[in-house]
C-alpha positions as CSV (number, residue, x, y, z in Angstrom):
1,X,-22.8,55.3,-32.5
2,X,-23.2,51.5,-31.5
3,X,-26.5,50.2,-33.3
4,X,-27.5,47.3,-31.3
5,X,-30.8,44.3,-33.0
6,X,-33.3,44.3,-30.6
7,X,-34.5,40.1,-29.9
8,X,-37.4,40.0,-31.1
9,X,-39.8,36.6,-32.1
10,X,-39.7,34.6,-35.6
11,X,-40.6,36.6,-38.4
12,X,-41.0,40.3,-36.9
13,X,-36.8,39.9,-36.5
14,X,-36.5,38.5,-39.7
15,X,-38.1,41.4,-41.6
16,X,-36.4,44.4,-39.4
17,X,-33.0,42.1,-40.1
18,X,-33.6,42.6,-43.9
19,X,-33.8,45.8,-43.8
20,X,-30.9,46.8,-41.8
21,X,-28.2,48.0,-44.5
22,X,-25.4,44.8,-45.5
23,X,-22.9,46.1,-43.6
24,X,-24.7,46.2,-40.3
25,X,-25.4,42.5,-40.8
26,X,-22.1,41.5,-41.5
27,X,-21.1,39.6,-44.4
28,X,-19.4,36.1,-45.7
29,X,-20.1,33.5,-48.7
30,X,-21.8,30.4,-49.5
31,X,-20.5,27.8,-51.9
32,X,-23.5,26.1,-53.4
33,X,-23.0,23.1,-55.8
34,X,-27.0,21.8,-57.1
35,X,-28.5,20.7,-60.0
36,X,-28.8,23.0,-63.2
37,X,-32.4,24.0,-63.9
38,X,-33.4,24.2,-60.0
39,X,-32.4,27.1,-58.1
40,X,-34.2,29.8,-59.1
41,X,-31.8,33.3,-59.3
42,X,-34.1,35.5,-57.6
43,X,-33.9,33.2,-54.2
44,X,-30.5,33.2,-54.7
45,X,-30.2,37.3,-54.5
46,X,-33.0,37.5,-51.8
47,X,-30.8,35.9,-49.6
48,X,-28.0,37.7,-50.1
49,X,-30.3,41.2,-49.9
50,X,-31.3,39.6,-46.6
51,X,-28.2,38.2,-45.1
52,X,-25.4,39.7,-46.9
53,X,-23.9,36.2,-47.9
54,X,-23.0,36.0,-51.4
55,X,-23.7,32.7,-53.2
56,X,-21.0,31.3,-55.1
57,X,-23.5,28.8,-57.3
58,X,-22.1,25.5,-59.4
59,X,-23.9,23.6,-61.3
60,X,-23.5,19.9,-62.1
61,X,-26.5,17.7,-64.5
62,X,-25.8,14.3,-62.5
63,X,-25.4,12.7,-58.7
64,X,-21.8,10.8,-60.2
65,X,-20.1,14.4,-61.4
66,X,-20.7,16.3,-58.2
67,X,-19.6,13.2,-56.0
68,X,-16.3,13.3,-58.7
69,X,-15.8,16.9,-57.8
70,X,-16.5,16.8,-54.2
71,X,-14.3,14.6,-53.6
72,X,-11.2,15.5,-55.5
73,X,-12.5,19.6,-54.3
74,X,-12.0,19.1,-50.7
75,X,-13.3,21.7,-48.7
76,X,-14.5,23.6,-51.7
77,X,-18.2,23.5,-51.8
78,X,-20.3,24.4,-48.3
79,X,-23.5,22.7,-49.5
80,X,-24.4,20.4,-52.0
81,X,-27.8,19.2,-53.5
82,X,-27.5,15.3,-53.8
83,X,-30.8,12.9,-54.4
84,X,-31.3,10.8,-51.8
85,X,-29.5,7.4,-52.6
86,X,-26.8,9.5,-53.2
87,X,-27.0,11.2,-50.1
88,X,-27.5,7.1,-47.9
89,X,-24.1,6.9,-49.9
90,X,-22.3,10.1,-48.7
91,X,-23.5,9.5,-45.3
92,X,-21.8,5.7,-44.8
93,X,-19.0,7.1,-46.3
94,X,-18.4,10.2,-43.9
95,X,-18.9,12.2,-46.8
96,X,-21.4,15.0,-45.1
97,X,-21.5,16.1,-41.6
98,X,-24.4,16.2,-38.9
99,X,-26.5,19.1,-39.4
100,X,-27.0,21.4,-36.3
101,X,-31.0,21.3,-36.3
102,X,-31.5,24.3,-33.7
103,X,-30.2,26.4,-36.4
104,X,-33.1,24.7,-38.9
105,X,-36.4,27.1,-37.5
106,X,-38.3,25.8,-40.9
107,X,-38.2,22.0,-40.4
108,X,-41.3,21.7,-39.0
109,X,-42.9,23.0,-42.6
110,X,-42.2,19.8,-44.2
111,X,-44.8,17.4,-45.1
112,X,-44.6,14.3,-43.1
113,X,-44.0,11.9,-45.4
114,X,-40.9,13.6,-46.9
115,X,-39.2,12.9,-43.1
116,X,-37.6,9.9,-41.3
117,X,-37.1,8.3,-45.6
118,X,-34.6,5.3,-45.6
119,X,-31.8,7.3,-46.9
120,X,-31.6,9.5,-43.5
121,X,-34.2,8.0,-40.8
122,X,-33.6,10.8,-38.2
123,X,-32.7,13.5,-40.4
124,X,-29.6,14.4,-39.1
125,X,-27.7,14.9,-42.7
126,X,-30.3,15.7,-44.6
127,X,-32.8,18.8,-45.7
128,X,-36.0,17.5,-48.2
129,X,-35.4,20.3,-50.9
130,X,-38.1,19.1,-53.8
131,X,-39.2,15.7,-55.1
132,X,-40.2,14.5,-57.9
133,X,-40.6,11.3,-60.4
134,X,-39.2,10.0,-63.7
135,X,-42.1,9.6,-66.6
136,X,-43.2,9.6,-69.9
137,X,-43.8,12.6,-71.3
138,X,-45.8,12.5,-75.0
139,X,-46.9,15.4,-77.7
140,X,-50.1,13.9,-78.1
141,X,-50.3,16.3,-81.5
142,X,-47.8,14.0,-82.8
143,X,-47.9,10.7,-81.6
144,X,-51.6,8.7,-81.8
145,X,-50.9,5.5,-80.4
146,X,-51.1,4.5,-76.6
147,X,-48.4,4.9,-74.5
148,X,-48.6,3.3,-71.0
149,X,-45.1,2.2,-70.1
150,X,-41.4,1.9,-71.4
151,X,-42.2,-0.3,-74.1
152,X,-44.7,2.0,-75.7
153,X,-42.0,4.4,-75.3
154,X,-39.1,2.5,-77.1
155,X,-40.0,1.4,-80.1
156,X,-38.7,1.2,-84.1
157,X,-41.5,3.7,-84.9
158,X,-40.2,5.8,-82.7
159,X,-36.9,5.8,-83.5
160,X,-34.7,9.4,-83.5
161,X,-37.5,10.7,-81.9
162,X,-37.0,9.6,-78.3
163,X,-35.6,12.3,-75.6
164,X,-34.3,10.8,-72.4
165,X,-32.3,11.8,-68.9
166,X,-29.2,11.6,-69.6
167,X,-28.4,9.4,-66.5
168,X,-27.2,5.4,-66.5
169,X,-29.0,4.4,-63.3
170,X,-32.6,5.8,-64.5
171,X,-31.9,4.0,-67.8
172,X,-30.8,0.8,-66.4
173,X,-33.9,1.2,-64.1
174,X,-37.0,1.3,-66.8
175,X,-35.0,-2.0,-68.7
176,X,-35.6,-4.0,-64.9
177,X,-38.9,-2.6,-64.6
178,X,-39.7,-3.8,-68.3
179,X,-38.3,-6.9,-67.4
180,X,-40.0,-7.3,-64.0
181,X,-37.3,-7.2,-62.1
182,X,-36.5,-5.4,-58.5
183,X,-34.4,-1.8,-59.3
184,X,-32.5,-1.8,-56.2
185,X,-30.8,-5.3,-57.2
186,X,-28.3,-5.1,-59.3
187,X,-25.4,-6.9,-59.6
188,X,-23.8,-9.0,-62.9
189,X,-27.3,-11.3,-63.6
190,X,-29.6,-8.7,-63.3
191,X,-27.1,-6.5,-65.4
192,X,-26.9,-9.4,-68.4
193,X,-30.6,-9.5,-68.1
194,X,-31.0,-5.8,-68.9
195,X,-28.4,-5.4,-71.7
196,X,-29.8,-6.7,-74.9
197,X,-33.2,-4.7,-73.9
198,X,-30.8,-1.5,-73.1
199,X,-29.0,-2.2,-76.1
200,X,-31.9,-1.9,-78.5
201,X,-33.4,1.0,-76.7
202,X,-30.7,2.9,-76.8
203,X,-30.4,2.7,-81.0
204,X,-33.6,4.2,-80.8
205,X,-33.1,7.1,-78.5
206,X,-32.0,10.7,-80.5
207,X,-31.2,13.2,-77.7
208,X,-29.3,12.6,-74.1
209,X,-30.0,15.4,-71.8
210,X,-30.4,15.6,-68.4
211,X,-29.9,19.5,-67.9
212,X,-32.8,20.1,-69.8
213,X,-34.9,17.6,-71.3
214,X,-37.7,19.7,-72.3
215,X,-35.7,21.4,-75.3
216,X,-35.9,18.9,-77.5
217,X,-39.8,18.4,-77.3
218,X,-40.8,22.1,-77.0
219,X,-38.1,22.6,-80.2
220,X,-40.2,19.5,-82.2
221,X,-36.8,17.9,-82.7
222,X,-38.5,14.5,-80.6
223,X,-42.2,13.4,-80.1
224,X,-42.1,11.7,-76.3
225,X,-39.3,11.0,-73.7
226,X,-38.5,9.9,-70.7
227,X,-37.9,12.9,-68.5
228,X,-37.7,14.5,-65.0
229,X,-41.3,15.2,-63.9
230,X,-40.1,19.2,-63.2
231,X,-39.7,19.2,-67.0
232,X,-42.9,17.7,-68.3
233,X,-44.3,20.0,-65.8
234,X,-43.1,23.2,-67.4
235,X,-44.2,21.3,-70.7
236,X,-47.4,21.4,-69.8
237,X,-47.7,25.1,-68.5
238,X,-45.9,25.9,-72.1
239,X,-48.6,23.6,-74.1
240,X,-51.3,20.8,-72.5
241,X,-50.4,19.1,-75.8
242,X,-47.3,17.5,-73.7
243,X,-48.8,14.9,-71.3
244,X,-46.9,13.5,-68.6
245,X,-47.9,9.9,-67.1
246,X,-45.9,7.1,-64.4
247,X,-45.3,3.8,-66.7
248,X,-47.1,1.9,-65.7
249,X,-44.4,-1.3,-65.1
250,X,-43.2,1.7,-62.2
251,X,-41.2,4.5,-61.8
252,X,-38.4,6.4,-59.5
253,X,-39.6,9.2,-57.3
254,X,-36.5,11.0,-56.2
255,X,-36.0,13.1,-53.2
256,X,-33.1,15.9,-53.8
257,X,-31.9,17.4,-50.5
258,X,-29.5,19.6,-49.3
259,X,-26.5,18.5,-47.3
260,X,-23.0,20.1,-45.5
261,X,-20.0,17.9,-46.7
262,X,-17.7,16.8,-44.6
263,X,-15.2,19.5,-45.1
264,X,-17.3,22.4,-45.8
265,X,-15.9,26.2,-44.6
266,X,-18.8,28.2,-44.6
267,X,-21.0,25.7,-42.3
268,X,-22.9,28.7,-40.6
269,X,-24.2,30.2,-44.0
270,X,-25.4,26.9,-45.4
271,X,-27.4,26.9,-42.3
272,X,-28.8,30.2,-42.8
273,X,-29.3,29.5,-46.6
274,X,-31.0,25.8,-45.7
275,X,-33.3,27.7,-42.9
276,X,-34.2,30.3,-45.9
277,X,-35.3,27.8,-48.6
278,X,-37.5,26.3,-45.7
279,X,-39.8,29.4,-45.8
280,X,-42.8,28.5,-46.8
281,X,-43.1,31.9,-49.2
282,X,-39.5,31.2,-50.8
283,X,-40.0,26.9,-51.2
284,X,-43.1,28.6,-52.8
285,X,-40.8,30.8,-55.3
286,X,-38.8,27.7,-56.5
287,X,-42.1,25.6,-57.1
288,X,-43.1,28.8,-59.7
289,X,-39.6,28.1,-61.3
290,X,-39.4,24.2,-61.4
291,X,-42.6,22.9,-60.7
292,X,-41.8,19.3,-59.2
293,X,-43.0,18.1,-55.8
294,X,-42.7,20.7,-53.2
295,X,-42.3,18.6,-50.0
296,X,-42.9,22.0,-47.7
297,X,-46.3,21.5,-47.3
298,X,-46.5,25.1,-46.1
299,X,-45.0,26.5,-48.9
300,X,-47.7,23.8,-51.0
301,X,-50.3,25.5,-49.7
302,X,-49.5,28.7,-50.9
303,X,-50.0,27.1,-54.6
304,X,-52.2,27.9,-57.1
305,X,-55.4,25.5,-58.0
306,X,-54.1,25.4,-61.4
307,X,-50.2,24.6,-60.1
308,X,-51.3,22.1,-57.7
309,X,-53.5,20.2,-60.5
310,X,-50.5,19.8,-63.2
311,X,-50.4,16.1,-63.2
312,X,-46.5,16.4,-63.7
313,X,-46.0,18.0,-60.6
314,X,-48.8,16.6,-58.8
315,X,-49.3,12.7,-60.3
316,X,-52.0,10.6,-59.5
317,X,-51.7,7.2,-59.2
318,X,-48.8,5.2,-60.5
319,X,-46.3,2.8,-58.8
320,X,-43.4,4.7,-56.9
321,X,-40.3,3.7,-55.5
322,X,-37.1,5.3,-54.3
323,X,-33.6,4.2,-55.2
324,X,-31.4,3.1,-52.6
325,X,-27.4,3.0,-52.7
326,X,-26.4,0.4,-54.6
327,X,-22.8,1.0,-53.9
328,X,-20.0,-0.8,-56.2
329,X,-23.0,-1.8,-58.5
330,X,-23.5,1.8,-59.7
331,X,-19.7,1.8,-60.9
332,X,-21.1,-1.7,-63.2
333,X,-24.2,0.6,-64.1
334,X,-21.8,3.4,-65.9
335,X,-19.9,0.7,-67.3
336,X,-22.3,-0.9,-69.3
337,X,-24.1,2.2,-70.3
338,X,-21.3,3.6,-71.5
339,X,-20.4,0.1,-73.6
340,X,-24.1,0.3,-74.8
341,X,-24.1,3.9,-75.9
342,X,-20.3,3.8,-77.6
343,X,-21.8,0.7,-80.1
344,X,-25.1,2.9,-81.2
C-alpha cells in the first residue's frame, strides 16, 4: 500500500511527520562543522529522529581553524557556524551560498536586534545561532581586590592564576580597549602600540583555552580570566562565587551564525537543520545546555526566571561592540600573538 502524507498546517504536520518510521521519511546526511561545547547532542539526536537525516558533527576551536579546513576540504561540509565578522569575510570571498529563506519558516522567531546586522544586512547568507560576549570572570573567594577592567586582571599579583580564551583577535582587542584605541582599526601602527602591553600580559597567563576555559576555574587551577560568556554562565550556575562582568573599557559582543558553504552537497538537509534550530523549543534546549544570549525571542520566552537572571547570559550595562572583518590585518594579529607566546 502506498502511503501518502496529508498536507497539514504548521506544527501538526511536523508532529505527524515525526511519528512516521524513518524509512517512510527518506534519509540523508548532514556534515556539520561547529564550535566545541556549543551544540547539544540531544538536539542532534532529535533532528535525526524526526527527519532520518544523520548528522556528522565535527568541531573546531577558532574561526581561523574553521576557515582553513573549509578551504582545504572543498565540499566536505554542508553547514558551518562562523562568528559574525568571519561570516562577513566569507561572504566577501564567495565562500557561502545564498539561503532559500522560503525554507526557513522560523525566521520570524528571531529578535529584531539580531537581524539586519552589518555582517549580513539582508540576511541572505546567515541565520543567528547564539550570541554572547567576552568578559571577565572572577572567583570572589580567591580574589578580594576590585576587578573592573582588563588592567585589573593582568597584574603581577595574578601571575599564573589567569585563564583566557586562545584567540588572537580577542587578545589584541583587549589591549586596544585598554589603550583607548578602536578595536576594528587594526594596522601596523596600532599593533606596534599594543605589542609591549600584550607582551607583558601574555607572560601572566597560565592557561590559554578556547574549548572549555571554565575547567581551569572549576578545578581551582586559576582564579580569574577573560572568557566566553556562556562558559561564565555555566560557572555561575555551578557556584555563584564565580562572578561575571563586562570590562569597563569595552567588550566584544559576537553573534555566531549558521551558514551553508558554497561547495556544500547536502543543501536541503542544511536548510532543514537550520529551520529545526529556529523552533523555540529546540533553541530553548540549546540555551539550557550552553547558556549564551539567545537571539531567538520566542525561545527566550520559554526560559526560566533564573536562566534570564544569569548575569553572564544576559549582562546589563557595559559597552558592547561587534568585530568587523579586518582583512589581511587578521594575519598580522596572528603573527604578533604567536611571536609573543613563543617569547613567554
